[in-house]
Each structure stands twice: as C-alpha cells, then as structure tokens.
C-alpha positions in Angstrom: 109.9 119.8 81.8 108.3 117.5 79.2 104.6 117.9 78.5 102.6 115.0 79.7 99.9 113.2 77.7 96.3 114.1 78.5 94.8 112.3 81.5 92.7 109.3 80.6 89.6 109.5 82.8 88.4 106.3 84.5 86.1 106.1 87.5 87.3 102.7 88.4 90.4 103.7 90.3 93.8 104.5 88.9 94.2 104.2 85.1 92.7 100.7 85.2 89.7 99.8 82.9 86.5 98.6 84.4 87.3 95.3 82.8 90.5 95.0 84.8 88.7 95.8 88.0 86.1 93.2 87.3 88.3 90.3 86.5 91.4 91.0 88.4 90.2 91.9 91.9 86.4 91.5 91.7 85.7 95.3 91.7 87.4 95.7 95.0 87.3 99.5 94.8 83.5 99.5 94.5 83.0 97.5 97.6 83.1 98.7 101.2 86.6 98.9 102.5 87.1 95.6 104.4 89.1 97.4 107.2 86.5 99.1 109.3 88.5 98.9 112.5 89.0 102.0 114.6 92.6 101.3 115.4 95.1 104.2 115.4 96.8 105.3 112.2 100.1 107.0 111.8 99.1 110.6 112.3 97.5 109.8 115.6 100.3 107.9 117.3 102.6 109.7 119.7 106.1 110.0 118.4 108.7 107.8 120.0 111.7 109.3 121.7 114.5 107.9 119.5 115.7 109.9 116.5 114.7 108.6 113.1 117.8 110.2 111.5 120.2 108.4 113.9 118.4 105.1 113.1 118.8 105.7 109.4 122.5 106.4 109.9 122.8 103.3 111.9 121.6 101.4 108.9 124.3 102.9 106.6 126.4 99.8 106.5 124.3 96.7 105.9 125.1 93.1 104.9 122.6 90.6 103.9 125.1 87.8 103.8 124.9 85.0 106.3 127.4 84.6 109.1 129.3 82.1 107.0 129.4 84.6 104.1 126.8 83.0 101.8 125.6 85.5 99.2 121.9 86.0 98.9 119.9 86.2 95.6 117.2 88.7 96.0 114.0 89.2 94.0 115.0 86.8 91.4 117.4 89.3 89.9 120.1 86.8 89.1 122.7 88.8 91.0 124.6 88.2 94.2 124.3 90.5 97.1 127.5 91.7 98.7 128.2 93.8 101.7 128.3 97.4 100.7 127.9 100.8 102.3 124.8 102.8 101.6 125.3 106.4 100.5 122.6 108.3 102.3 122.8 111.4 100.2 120.2 113.4 102.0 119.3 116.7 100.5 118.9 117.7 96.9 121.3 116.2 94.3 122.8 118.5 91.7 121.8 116.2 88.8 124.9 117.0 86.9 127.1 114.5 85.0 126.5 111.0 83.8 123.4 109.0 84.9 123.7 106.5 87.7 125.4 103.2 86.6 122.7 100.8 85.4 120.5 103.7 84.3 122.5 105.0 81.3 119.9 104.7 78.6 117.6 107.2 76.9 114.4 107.2 78.8 111.2 106.1 76.9 108.7 109.0 76.7 105.2 108.5 78.0 103.1 107.0 75.1 100.0 105.0 74.2 101.5 102.7 71.6 100.1 99.2 71.2 103.5 97.6 71.7 106.4 97.1 74.1 108.3 100.4 73.6 112.0 100.2 74.7 115.0 102.5 74.6 117.0 103.3 71.5 119.8 100.7 71.0 117.9 97.9 72.7 116.1 94.8 71.2 113.4 92.5 72.5 111.8 89.1 72.0 108.7 87.4 73.3 110.0 84.5 75.4 106.7 82.6 76.0 103.0 83.4 75.6 99.7 82.2 77.0 98.9 78.8 75.5 102.4 77.8 74.4 103.0 74.1 75.2 105.5 73.5 78.0 104.7 70.0 79.2 105.3 66.8 77.3 102.3 65.8 75.3 100.7 69.3 75.4 99.4 70.5 72.0 100.2 73.9 70.4 97.8 76.7 71.1 94.6 76.9 69.1 92.3 79.7 70.0 89.3 77.9 68.5 90.0 74.5 70.1 90.9 75.2 73.6 90.4 72.4 76.2 91.1 72.1 79.9 93.4 69.1 79.2 95.4 71.2 76.7 95.7 74.2 79.0 96.9 72.1 81.8 100.1 71.5 79.8 100.4 75.0 78.4 101.7 78.3 79.7 99.0 79.9 81.9 97.2 83.2 81.5 98.1 86.6 82.8 101.7 86.1 83.9 102.8 88.1 86.8 105.8 87.3 89.1 108.9 86.0 87.4 112.0 84.2 88.7 115.0 83.0 86.9 117.1 80.2 88.6 120.4 78.6 87.4 120.5 75.0 86.3 124.1 74.5 87.3 127.3 73.2 85.8 127.0 72.1 82.2 123.8 74.1 81.7 125.2 77.7 81.8 123.1 78.8 78.8 119.9 77.5 80.4 117.8 78.9 83.2 114.6 77.9 85.0 111.8 80.4 84.6 109.1 80.3 87.2 105.9 82.4 86.5 102.7 83.2 88.4 99.4 83.2 86.5 97.2 85.6 88.5 93.8 85.5 86.9 91.8 84.9 83.7 90.0 87.3 81.4 87.3 85.0 80.0 85.8 87.7 77.8 89.2 88.0 76.1 89.8 84.2 75.9 86.5 82.7 74.5 84.5 83.7 71.5 80.9 84.4 72.4 81.6 84.3 76.1 78.4 84.9 78.2 79.5 86.1 81.7 76.1 85.1 83.1 76.3 81.6 81.8 79.8 80.2 81.4 80.1 76.7 80.2 81.7 73.9 82.2 84.4 73.6 79.7 85.2 77.4 79.9 85.3 77.2 83.7 87.7 74.2 83.6 89.9 75.9 81.1 90.1 78.9 83.4 90.9 76.6 86.3 93.8 75.2 84.3 95.0 78.7 83.2 95.5 79.9 86.8 98.4 78.9 89.0 102.1 78.5 88.3 104.4 77.6 85.4 107.9 76.2 85.5 109.8 76.2 82.2 113.4 75.9 81.1 114.6 78.8 78.9 117.6 78.8 76.6 119.9 81.9 76.3 121.3 83.2 73.1 125.0 83.5 73.6 125.2 86.7 71.5 122.3 88.6 73.1 119.8 88.7 75.9 117.3 86.7 73.9 115.6 83.9 75.7 113.6 81.0 74.1 111.4 78.6 76.0 112.5 74.9 75.8 109.2 73.2 75.3 108.5 69.9 77.0 111.7 69.9 79.0 111.7 67.3 81.9 111.7 70.1 84.5 108.8 71.9 82.9 105.6 71.9 85.0 102.1 73.4 85.4 100.3 73.8 88.7 96.7 75.0 88.6 93.4 75.1 90.4 93.0 71.4 90.7 96.7 70.6 91.5 97.5 69.3 95.0 99.0 71.7 97.6 99.9 71.0 101.2 99.1 73.2 104.2 102.2 73.6 106.3 103.2 75.4 109.5 101.4 76.0 112.8 97.8 76.3 111.4 98.0 73.1 109.3 95.4 70.7 110.5 93.4 73.4 112.3 89.6 73.0 112.5 89.5 76.3 110.6 91.0 74.7 107.6 89.0 71.4 107.5 86.4 70.8 104.8 84.2 67.9 103.7 86.7 67.0 101.1 89.7 67.4 103.4 88.8 66.5 107.0 92.5 66.7 107.9 92.9 70.4 107.1 96.2 69.7 105.4 95.5 69.0 101.7 94.1 71.7 99.4 93.6 71.8 95.7 94.8 74.8 93.8 96.4 78.2 94.2 94.5 81.3 93.2 95.3 84.8 92.1 99.0 84.5 92.4 100.4 88.0 92.1 104.0 88.8 92.9 106.4 86.6 94.9 110.0 86.1 95.9 113.1 83.9 95.4 114.7 82.3 98.4 118.4 81.9 99.1 117.9 78.2 99.3 116.6 77.9 95.8 112.8 77.9 96.1 110.2 80.4 95.0 107.5 82.1 96.9 104.1 83.0 95.4 101.5 85.3 97.0 97.8 84.5 96.8 96.2 87.9 96.5 92.6 88.7 95.5 91.3 85.2 96.3 88.1 86.5 97.8 86.5 87.1 94.4 86.3 83.4 93.6 84.0 82.6 96.5 80.2 83.0 96.3 77.4 83.6 98.8 79.3 85.3 101.5 76.2 87.5 102.0 74.1 84.4 102.9 76.2 83.7 106.0 74.4 85.1 109.1 76.4 83.6 112.0 78.0 86.8 113.4 81.6 85.7 113.9 81.8 83.8 110.6 80.1 86.7 108.7 82.5 89.2 110.2 85.5 87.1 109.2 84.3 86.7 105.7 83.5 90.5 105.4 87.0 91.4 106.6 88.4 89.5 103.7 86.0 90.9 101.2 83.8 87.8 100.8 80.4 89.2 100.5 77.4 89.2 98.1 75.8 86.3 96.2 77.1 84.8 92.9 80.8 85.2 92.0 81.9 86.9 88.8 83.1 83.6 87.2 80.3 81.4 88.6 82.7 78.6 89.6 80.4 77.7 92.4 78.0 76.2 89.8 80.6 73.5 89.0 82.4 73.0 92.3 80.7 73.4 95.7 84.0 74.4 97.4 83.6 77.9 95.9 80.3 78.3 97.7 81.0 79.4 101.3 77.4 78.5 102.2 78.3 74.9 101.5 82.0 74.9 102.3 82.5 77.7 104.9 86.2 76.9 105.5 87.4 76.5 101.8 88.1 80.2 101.5 90.4 79.9 104.6 92.7 77.7 102.5 93.6 80.6 100.2 95.3 83.9 100.9 98.7 82.3 101.8 102.3 82.4 100.6 103.0 79.3 98.6 106.5 77.8 98.5 107.6 75.8 95.4 110.7 73.7 94.8 111.0 74.3 91.0 113.9 71.9 90.7 111.7 68.9 91.7 108.8 68.4 89.3 107.3 65.8 91.7 107.3 68.0 94.8 104.1 69.2 96.4 104.1 72.9 97.0 103.3 74.1 100.5 101.1 76.9 101.8 103.1 78.6 104.6 100.6 79.3 107.4 103.2 80.9 109.6 103.4 83.9 107.2 99.7 84.7 107.8 96.7 84.9 105.6 95.8 88.1 103.7 96.0 89.4 100.2 99.6 88.6 99.7 101.2 90.8 97.0 104.7 89.4 97.4 107.1 87.7 99.8 110.8 88.5 99.5 113.3 87.0 102.0 116.6 88.3 103.3 118.9 86.7 105.9 119.9 87.8 109.4 123.6 87.7 110.2 123.2 84.3 111.8 121.4 83.0 108.7 117.7 83.1 109.6 115.2 84.1 106.9 113.2 87.3 107.3 110.3 87.7 104.8 108.6 91.1 104.1 105.0 91.1 102.9 102.3 93.6 101.8 98.5 93.2 102.0 97.2 94.8 98.8 94.0 96.5 100.1 93.1 100.0 100.9 93.9 100.8 104.5 95.6 97.5 105.1 99.0 96.6 106.5 102.5 95.4 105.8 104.2 92.6 107.7 107.3 90.6 108.3 108.1 87.1 109.4 111.3 86.2 111.2 112.2 82.5 111.2 113.6 80.8 114.3 115.7 78.5 112.2 119.0 79.0 110.4 119.5 78.2 106.7 121.8 75.3 106.0 124.3 75.8 103.3 124.9 73.4 100.4 122.8 71.2 98.2 122.8 68.0 100.3 119.5 66.2 100.9 119.7 67.0 104.6 120.2 70.7 103.8 117.3 70.7 101.3 114.9 69.0 103.7 115.9 71.4 106.5 115.5 74.5 104.4 112.0 73.5 103.4 111.0 73.9 107.0 112.5 77.4 107.5 109.2 79.2 106.9 107.2 77.0 109.3 108.6 78.3 112.6 109.1 81.9 113.7 107.3 85.1 114.6 104.8 87.0 112.5 104.8 90.8 112.9 102.8 93.7 111.6 104.1 97.3 111.2 103.0 100.3 113.2 104.4 103.6 111.9 104.8 107.0 113.7 105.4 110.3 112.0 107.8 112.8 113.6 105.9 115.9 112.5 103.0 117.6 114.2 99.6 116.3 112.9 98.5 119.7 111.9 101.4 119.9 109.4 100.0 116.9 107.5 97.1 118.5 105.7 96.3 115.9 103.0 97.7 118.0 100.1 101.1 116.5 100.1 102.7 119.7 101.4 105.9 119.0 103.2 106.1 119.5 107.0 108.5 121.9 108.5 111.4 119.4 108.6 111.2 118.9 104.8 110.5 115.2 104.8 107.8 112.7 105.4 109.5 110.4 107.9 109.4 108.9 111.3 109.9 105.7 113.3 108.1 102.4 113.7 107.6 99.2 115.6 107.1 95.6 114.5 104.3 94.4 116.7 104.4 90.6 117.2 101.2 88.7 116.4 102.2 85.0 117.0 105.2 82.8 117.5 104.6 79.2 116.7 101.6 78.0 118.7 101.7 81.1 121.0 99.4 84.1 120.2 100.6 87.6 121.2 97.1 89.1 120.5 94.5 89.2 123.3 91.4 87.2 122.4 93.0 85.3 119.6 94.4 81.8 119.5 97.5 81.3 117.5 95.5 79.5 114.8 93.1 82.4 114.6 96.0 84.9 114.2 97.3 82.9 111.2 94.0 82.3 109.6 92.4 85.7 110.3 95.6 87.8 110.3 93.8 91.0 109.3 91.6 91.0 112.3 94.6 90.2 114.6 96.5 93.2 113.1 93.4 95.4 113.6 93.4 94.4 117.3 97.0 95.6 117.9 96.6 98.9 116.1 98.7 98.4 112.9 99.1 101.4 110.6 96.6 101.7 107.7 98.5 102.1 104.5 97.7 103.0 100.9 97.6 99.5 99.4 101.0 98.1 100.3 102.0 95.8 97.4 105.5 94.6 96.7 108.0 94.9 99.7 111.7 94.3 98.8 114.9 94.6 100.8 117.9 96.0 98.9 120.6 93.3 98.5 123.3 96.1 98.9 122.0 98.1 101.8 119.4 96.0 103.5 117.0 98.9 103.4 113.4 97.8 102.6 111.3 99.5 100.0 107.5 99.3 100.2 105.4 100.1 97.1 102.2 101.9 98.1 100.2 101.9 94.9 97.3 104.4 95.6 94.2 104.9 97.7 91.6 107.3 96.4 89.5 106.6 99.5 91.9 108.2 101.8 90.3 111.3 103.4 86.8 110.4 102.2 83.9 110.8 104.7 84.2 108.0 107.3 87.7 107.0 106.1 91.1 107.7 107.6 92.6 111.0 106.5 96.2 111.7 105.5 99.1 110.8 107.8 102.8 111.2 107.4 103.4 107.8 105.7 100.3 108.3 103.5 100.3 112.1 103.1 97.8 112.7 100.3 94.0 112.5 100.5 92.4 111.0 97.4 95.8 109.5 96.6 95.7 108.4 93.0 99.5 108.1 92.2 101.0 106.3 95.2 104.4 106.5 96.9 107.4 104.3 97.9 108.4 104.1 101.5 112.0 103.4 102.5 112.6 101.5 105.8 115.8 101.0 107.7 115.8 98.3 110.5 117.3 99.6 113.8 121.0 98.6 114.1 120.7 96.9 110.7 119.0 94.0 112.4 116.2 92.6 110.2 115.1 90.5 113.2 114.7 93.6 115.4 111.4 95.2 116.5 112.2 98.9 115.6 112.8 100.8 112.4 113.1 104.2 110.9 111.3 105.2 107.7 110.9 108.0 105.2 109.1 108.4 101.9 111.7 107.8 99.1 109.4 108.6 96.2 106.0 110.4 96.1 104.7 109.6 92.6 102.8 111.7 90.1 103.5 114.4 87.6 106.9 116.0 88.4 105.3 119.4 87.8 103.1 118.7 90.8 104.7 120.3 94.0 103.4 117.3 96.0 105.7 114.9 94.2 109.1 114.0 95.5 112.0 112.0 94.0 114.4 111.6 97.0 115.6 115.2 96.5 116.7 114.7 92.8 115.8 117.6 90.5 112.2 117.0 89.2 112.9 118.4 85.8 115.2 115.5 85.2 113.0 112.5 86.0 110.3 110.5 84.2 106.7 110.9 85.4 105.5 107.8 87.3 102.1 106.8 88.7 100.9 103.8 90.7 104.1 101.8 91.7 103.4 98.1 92.0 106.1 95.5 91.7 109.7 96.3 92.5 113.1 94.6 92.0 116.8 95.5 92.3 119.5 95.4 89.5 123.1 94.4 90.0 124.0 98.1 90.8 121.5 98.5 93.6 119.0 100.6 91.6 115.4 100.0 92.3 113.2 99.0 89.3 109.5 99.8 89.6 106.7 98.5 87.5 103.4 100.3 87.5 99.7 99.3 87.5 97.0 101.8 86.6 99.0 104.8 85.4 97.0 108.0 86.0 99.1 110.3 83.9 97.7 109.4 80.5 100.5 107.0 79.4 100.6 103.2 79.3 102.0 101.4 82.3 105.8 100.9 82.3 109.0 99.9 84.0 111.2 102.5 85.6 114.7 102.4 87.2 115.7 104.7 90.1 119.0 105.2 91.9 118.7 104.6 95.6 122.2 105.8 96.7 124.9 108.3 95.8 124.7 111.8 94.5 122.1 110.7 91.9 119.7 109.1 94.4 116.2 109.7 93.2 117.1 109.8 89.5 114.2 108.0 87.9 114.1 107.0 84.2 111.4 105.1 82.3 112.9 101.9 80.5 109.8 100.6 78.7 106.0 100.8 78.3 103.6 98.0 77.6 100.8 97.6 75.1 97.3 99.0 75.2 95.3 97.8 78.3 98.3 96.0 79.7 100.1 96.1 83.1 103.9 95.7 83.7 104.6 92.8 86.0 107.4 90.5 87.3 110.4 92.7 86.5 113.8 91.0 86.6 116.9 93.0 85.8 120.1 91.1 85.2 123.5 92.2 83.7 122.5 91.4 80.2 118.7 91.5 80.1 115.5 92.9 81.5 112.6 90.5 81.8 109.0 91.7 82.2 105.6 90.0 82.2 103.1 91.8 80.0 99.8 91.1 81.8 96.2 91.6 80.5 97.0 93.3 77.2 93.9 94.5 75.5 91.9 94.7 78.7 89.9 97.7 77.8 86.3 98.4 78.5 84.1 96.9 75.8 86.8 94.7 74.4 86.2 91.0 73.6 87.5 88.3 71.4 85.3 89.7 68.6 86.3 93.3 69.3 89.9 93.3 70.4 91.4 96.5 71.9 95.0 95.3 71.2 96.7 93.3 68.5 99.8 92.5 70.6 101.8 90.3 70.4 100.9 88.4 67.2 99.2 91.1 65.1 95.7 91.6 63.6 93.5 88.6 63.4 95.1 86.8 66.3 93.9 86.4 69.8 95.6 88.9 72.2 97.9 86.9 74.6 99.7 87.8 77.8 103.4 87.0 77.5 106.9 87.3 78.9 109.3 89.7 77.1 113.1 89.9 77.3 115.0 93.1 76.5 118.7 93.5 75.9 121.3 95.9 74.4 121.9 95.4 70.7 125.7 95.9 71.1 125.9 93.1 73.6 126.9 95.2 76.6 125.4 95.2 80.0 122.1 97.0 80.7 122.4 100.7 81.4 126.2 101.0 81.6 
C-alpha cells in the first residue's frame, strides 16, 4: 500500500480553503443546515418485503435506446450507448491480470504540484482560459483593463460542466464546446479588491463572468489537442443580464412575478451553474446550484411563511458576500421577495441556435441543482436524475410524459424543446435492509457484508396536479425542498452529480461528504450514509426495478466508500484495496466509451490535490479505481468528458487558497509567474495517438 501524503488540516469542511467556501457557496457549512425537518431517514424506515438482490439481478440487462433504436449520448461523453449486459461481479475480485479496458495507464500518485499532472505517455494543452475572446468584437484578455463589455464577449470565470457536441457533416474536425461558469473569485480577479466596498464596474464584470459559454473548438488530426475557434458565428456568451424564459407548469405563477417582470415568465441571468447534462435531442442542461448566496437581507423578512421558505433555501442574514444588492434591487429580497424564486432551476440551452432564449424548466423542481442527466425509457420518454447539493438533502428524478421525436426537422426540434415541461417529479426514499443496530456510524459493515437496500420514488407533482398534501402544484415546483420534507424523503450526504450508465442503465449518485452527520441534533448514520462525521463521501449505485427508469421502485447499494484504502471503512466494490488509488470527496461523474465511471473530486481530505479517477463498474475488475490526473494548487476538478481520443477537464478556481489575492497569488497556473491565475479547460491525450486507456 502506498504511503499517503500528510493530511492538510482545514476547518472549513473537506479539503477546501476558507476562500473557496466563501465565494463558491457562501460559507454554507458555517450556516445552520437548511433541512430541519423531522422526516424519517433511511435507518428508521421499515424494510420492504421485496429482495434487493433480485431487483439488482433484474437490472442486469438494460438498454437505454429508444423503442426505435436511437442511441443516446450520455453525459456529454461523445460516445453512443448500446444495449449491453451488466456483469454484476458481486464479491471480491482477484485483481490479477491486465487493468480494465479504458483504465490501462500508470496511475498518477497523490501530489501537491502546481500543475495538471497526467500519466506517463500522455500530453495536454489548455483549450481555453478565462478572458479569452470568443464573440466577434471581443478584445483579448487584459488583466489591468477589464471591463464588463469585454467580459461579456470573453470566456467566463470558473468553468465547471463541459459538453462537446458534433457540428455535422463537413465539420468532422470541429465540435461545439459548452461550458458552465459557476461563480467568481473577485479577490483573485481584481487588484486591490475591497470585499466590503466593490465598485460598480467590478460587480458588472462579475455579472458578465457568470453564466454559460458556447465556443467552437478545432481538433488536431494527429492528437487529442483542441483549440478554441475565436469569434465563430456559433460562439455565444450568456450571463447575469442575459434573457432567460421560465417554462413549464410554474411559469407565470404569482410566486415568480416581480416588479420588473409582472408576467412571471421572463428572467435575467443564470447563477452558480455547476454541473449539467447533455440531452439525446442535442441540447444541454445546466444546474443552478448555490444561488442563495447572491441574495441579501433574508433575515429582515418577518412574515412567517415567506421567512421559512427563504430559510429552507439558505437565504438568511443581511448583506451578501458580493454586495450586488447595492447595484440592483432584485438581489435584495426585502425589495424583490420573489426574485430568488427565479433561480435554482435546470436551464435548457440550444447551443446550435445562437439566437435562442434558454429556458428554466420548472417541472424539474427548484433546489440546489448539481446536475441533470437524462436517459430514455424504452418508448422514448426522457428521465432526468438530479441531486440537491446540500447536507441532508435529497435526490430526485423527473419522468416526461412525452416521447422524443427522432430527426432534425423543425417539427422534431420544436417538439423536443417541450419534453421537460410535462411529466412527474419524484424524490427518493431509501430503505436499508440491515438492522439499525448494525449501522453504528463507524462504517463497519453489517452482517450481510454490504450497505444496500431498496427504495421508492415518491411522486411530488404531475403537471398542474400536486401529490403533496397542503401544497399546490406551483408550490411543489417552487419550494421543492419543503414538499420533499413533507413526504419523508431520505436525507443524504450532499447528493451531487447523478448519472445513468449508458451501458447498463444503473444510476450512480456522488455523495460528496457530510461532516455534520451524527452531530448533536443532526441525523445519525444510516445504511446509505453509514459514517458519522463523513469527510470522504461515497458513491451509491441504483438499479431501477425491472430496468424501467419510469418505475417507482429501485434497489441500491454503495458502490464505493471513499477515503484512505488503509481505512477499514472504505470499500471499492470488492476490489482489493491495495491495488486502488486513494480518493476523497467525489463530485462530478461521467462515463467513458467502455462503461467505466470517471470521478472528479472536490475538497480532497487525503493531503493531495483534487483529481480525476476512473473506476470499472462491471466485470471481474469491478471497483478497480485509478487516478488519471491531479489539478493545480487550490483548484478543483470539474466537467470531466472522456472520449476515445481525449479526456477533457475544467480546472476550476486555481490558486484559491486562504490569504491569496492578485498581489499574493497562491498558484502560477496556467501562464507562469507574473501572470494572473486563470481557470481553464484542459485536453489530455495519448502521445502515441492511440485511444485513452487501452
């Protein structure tokens, strides 16, 4: 077993710096947990009578193709999903022989190098950086002459979710890159930045640096290198003052109306876009996550119902961190009480139409959306899985009532842009199959040798019909967290990215961590979240009953329990732990062409920088986990895409270390000493031109 690096202590949760907590999520870990409901959690629910093992076996042969045989692109991986059997491979693997296909590379050792460290025999390039011009007329980046007008045409800050889409016949060497820009680090963007007194220009630059970017990239025919095509006609920036449309059953609700928009259908901006998804019909989905931190004066609201709603979404206190309310009243809930209700949605974008207005899909519910990745039922209806990234919050799915239309006709395109407006929204309730006294919070395994059980999808609303007593349908969609509280959903350890496998249909839920579990007054360990003071996280594997993603029952088990492999509480799907890389705090996940799950981390608690890992999900090497790369000092690994010839990652918030500033940088990546540290997208490929990991 390799010797791990010393732990880096940090009281701010995970391996994150205090600076990250401050700017990324508004110090969420220091605030009261928003979920104070007394609903049941998994360890308290009476086990159902069906067998979880028979349910998992029933999910052994899964297809995610439509009834007509249309292949589905999942997670922006650039691969097609085909029907394939899933090897269950329960029990310990021998670990002998060659690594799983797609994972045949020398793993990167844990390290703290201020660079993107990749395996031997691989090469890399920076595809695009914060401030690079992408829209016609936009100037080149100048750290000393930043303007809001310039930033509105430049690649945004803190790239997260990534999707690569084909451009079609005649453009085989070009793809369309779509990126989220989650948040801004003003202290790392502006010289002499005063957090207590930001200038109007600094605020307007930050507004323009949030949002989404669409940019064409050019492939090198000899390698996996990608180069941004600046000022292409399809390139686009969407930001905090861009127009978005509210769509679906809550659009036009009185809960969404403001003084600026009395119709409740038109909203400016998208905030804190974290991960997302790529649809089979050629659009991208973008999750608005920690939107609460942008809104001020929640603590001044005294009307009980409104105050409770704000508090459940973490909108409390007085001034916001960035002080945007000083320059636009919509960020002051005392003046515009409904403006915050217009954020926290999944946004759907048509990246092929630079004139389209993106839509916020109210049928998918409002919460801190980490991601939204669809799959299709056998009859072609989209099912979208979603996590709410908060301690003790829930994971959800949406089942559309409409079938996807094949083809690229105008009629098909217009129809498919309505798929996510009609259907049923569900929340998950999990049941462990072991006696509660065998789940003691240490991570010790129960007598059956696995953390596993069954679950139910509890319906919340269908169209204009609420399934939750005391809630109208509009209230379910706008205050989804409270509706889920009411029906007794299972409190999870920060459910982030949720992705279905394109080969097996099994769904993987990244549960990043939850150091509050087991604290006084907080829920203790249960079988799905088996460790108190959980600082490393786990990944849950879910199989829909009878392989039907539209069904209301599932089986689940923990696929991976993260941490130091020397720790007896860790688990790697039965694979020998002396043959895996250490991993901590799983965040975003994606699948490669071979069905392996790739995991990016956020807040590594094992002393190494965050990184990207690949793990086999099937066969005799199921659970074999290998680290593919690490990111620079202070950075987080985001947006992984794994194609045949390349791995793409978003390097987010490099240099975000306590005490860092423009004048005192903590990282010199990517441009070297004397240059402003800049978030960027990186492409990695094999130097010999062969496919990744084969």
